[in-house]
C-alpha positions as CSV (number, residue, x, y, z in Angstrom):
1,M,0.0,0.0,0.0
2,K,1.2,3.5,-0.9
3,V,0.0,6.4,1.2
4,V,-0.2,9.9,-0.3
5,V,-1.1,12.9,1.7
6,L,-2.3,16.2,0.4
7,T,-1.3,19.0,2.7
8,G,-0.8,22.7,3.0
9,P,-2.9,25.9,3.4
10,E,-6.6,26.1,2.8
11,S,-8.1,26.8,-0.6
12,T,-5.1,25.4,-2.6
13,G,-6.9,22.4,-4.1
14,K,-6.3,19.5,-1.7
15,S,-9.8,18.0,-1.9
16,W,-10.0,18.6,-5.6
17,L,-6.7,16.9,-6.2
18,A,-7.5,14.0,-3.9
19,A,-10.6,13.3,-6.0
20,A,-8.6,13.7,-9.2
21,L,-6.0,11.3,-8.0
22,Q,-8.6,8.7,-7.0
23,E,-10.3,9.1,-10.4
24,Q,-6.9,8.6,-12.2
25,F,-5.4,5.8,-10.0
26,G,-8.2,4.3,-8.0
27,G,-7.6,3.4,-4.4
28,L,-9.3,4.8,-1.3
29,R,-9.6,8.5,-0.4
30,V,-10.0,9.8,3.1
31,D,-11.6,13.2,3.4
32,E,-11.1,15.8,6.1
33,Y,-12.8,14.9,9.3
34,V,-12.8,18.5,10.5
35,R,-15.2,19.5,7.7
36,W,-17.7,16.9,8.9
37,F,-17.1,17.9,12.5
38,I,-17.9,21.6,11.7
39,E,-21.1,20.6,9.9
40,Q,-22.2,18.6,12.9
41,N,-21.2,21.3,15.4
42,P,-22.1,24.7,13.8
43,R,-20.3,26.9,16.3
44,D,-16.8,28.3,16.7
45,T,-14.3,25.5,17.1
46,C,-12.1,25.7,20.3
47,L,-8.9,24.1,21.5
48,G,-11.0,21.5,23.4
49,D,-12.3,20.2,20.1
50,I,-8.9,19.4,18.7
51,P,-8.5,16.0,20.4
52,E,-11.9,14.8,19.1
53,I,-11.1,16.2,15.6
54,A,-7.7,14.5,15.6
55,R,-9.2,11.1,16.8
56,G,-11.9,11.3,14.2
57,Q,-9.3,11.9,11.4
58,L,-7.2,9.0,12.7
59,Q,-10.2,6.7,12.9
60,W,-11.1,7.5,9.3
61,E,-7.5,6.9,8.2
62,D,-7.2,3.6,10.2
63,Q,-10.5,2.3,8.7
64,A,-9.1,3.0,5.2
65,R,-5.7,1.5,6.0
66,A,-7.4,-1.7,7.3
67,Q,-8.8,-2.3,3.8
68,Q,-5.2,-2.4,2.5
69,P,-5.8,-0.6,-0.8
70,P,-2.9,-0.4,-3.3
71,L,-3.2,3.4,-3.0
72,L,-4.5,5.4,0.0
73,I,-5.1,9.1,-0.7
74,L,-5.4,11.3,2.4
75,D,-7.0,14.8,1.9
76,T,-5.2,15.7,5.1
77,H,-3.6,14.1,8.2
78,L,-2.6,15.1,11.8
79,L,-0.1,17.8,10.6
80,S,-3.0,20.0,9.6
81,N,-4.6,19.4,13.0
82,I,-1.3,20.3,14.7
83,L,-0.7,23.5,12.7
84,W,-4.3,24.7,12.8
85,S,-4.4,24.2,16.6
86,Q,-1.2,26.2,16.9
87,T,-2.4,28.9,14.5
88,L,-5.8,29.4,16.0
89,F,-5.3,28.7,19.6
90,G,-1.5,29.0,20.2
91,D,-1.4,25.5,21.6
92,C,-1.7,21.9,20.6
93,P,-2.4,18.6,22.4
94,A,1.1,17.0,23.1
95,W,0.1,13.5,21.8
96,L,-0.6,14.6,18.2
97,E,3.0,14.9,17.0
98,P,4.2,11.5,18.3
99,E,1.1,9.9,16.9
100,L,1.7,11.5,13.5
101,L,5.4,10.4,13.6
102,S,4.5,6.8,14.4
103,R,2.7,6.5,11.0
104,H,4.2,5.9,7.6
105,Y,3.4,8.1,4.6
106,D,5.1,7.5,1.2
107,L,4.6,11.0,-0.2
108,H,3.3,14.4,1.0
109,L,2.1,16.7,-1.8
110,L,2.4,20.2,-0.3
111,L,0.2,22.6,-2.2
112,S,1.5,26.2,-2.6
113,P,-0.9,29.1,-2.1
114,E,0.6,30.9,-5.0
115,Q,-1.3,31.4,-8.3
116,I,-4.6,30.2,-6.8
117,D,-7.4,32.5,-5.6
118,W,-8.8,32.0,-2.1
119,T,-12.4,30.8,-2.1
120,D,-14.7,31.4,0.9
121,D,-16.7,28.2,1.6
122,G,-18.0,29.1,5.0
123,Q,-15.3,27.2,6.9
124,R,-12.1,28.9,5.7
125,C,-10.5,31.7,7.7
126,Q,-7.3,32.8,5.9
127,P,-8.2,35.1,3.1
128,Q,-4.9,36.9,3.1
129,L,-2.1,35.3,1.0
130,S,0.4,36.2,3.7
131,E,-1.5,34.0,6.1
132,R,-1.6,31.1,3.7
133,R,2.1,31.5,2.9
134,A,2.9,31.3,6.6
135,F,0.9,28.1,6.9
136,F,2.7,26.7,3.8
137,D,6.1,27.6,5.3
138,A,5.2,26.0,8.7
139,T,4.0,22.8,6.9
140,R,7.2,22.6,4.8
141,S,9.4,23.3,7.8
142,W,7.8,20.5,9.8
143,L,8.0,18.0,6.9
144,Q,11.6,18.8,6.3
145,L,12.5,18.8,10.0
146,H,11.0,15.3,10.3
147,Q,12.5,14.1,7.0
148,Q,9.1,13.3,5.4
149,P,9.0,12.7,1.7
150,L,7.5,15.8,0.0
151,L,6.9,17.4,-3.3
152,I,5.7,21.0,-3.6
153,I,2.8,21.4,-6.0
154,Q,2.3,24.8,-7.6
155,G,1.0,26.5,-10.6
156,D,-2.5,26.9,-12.0
157,W,-5.2,24.1,-11.6
158,L,-4.1,22.2,-14.7
159,E,-0.4,22.3,-13.7
160,R,-1.2,21.2,-10.1
161,R,-3.1,18.2,-11.5
162,R,-0.3,17.3,-13.9
163,Q,2.4,17.5,-11.2
164,A,0.3,15.5,-8.7
165,C,-0.6,12.8,-11.2
166,A,3.0,12.5,-12.4
167,A,4.3,12.1,-8.8
168,V,1.7,9.4,-7.9
169,A,2.4,7.6,-11.2
170,E,6.1,7.6,-10.3
171,L,5.3,6.4,-6.7
172,L,3.2,3.5,-8.1
173,G,6.1,2.5,-10.4
174,G,5.2,4.0,-13.7
């Protein structure tokens, strides 16, 4: 099983690319638990919600891993929970990082906020490019610090899809 994670700032095409990769290569896709959580809890999210959101994301991921698909595509993983918790609340539950580091991921596709317009979908909160750049930089720094395999995806929508599909094709051996 190969595990690919789409990560980076909001409104950069992660969900769209996850669906495109599944369409192109098959496999299983795991969506963002936090989106479901917010729909079920229409209020401001707080630091106390982070453990439940993280456990929900892990449960969805673990259910998909148990099926042993040849390709597992994660629209996000715990790194987003960690960085959003730090960004929004200045703190993060200590267990998230060790839990994330205990798992194997074959490739992180880190999506750049450049060349893509921010779209308000009712759940997003970083309309300023500078905010999304800071989130991108924090994501890249964490992945590099922990020597996680990563490829930066950038360009317009067509170029992002081309880069992501080429990377996954290479990961899958051709």
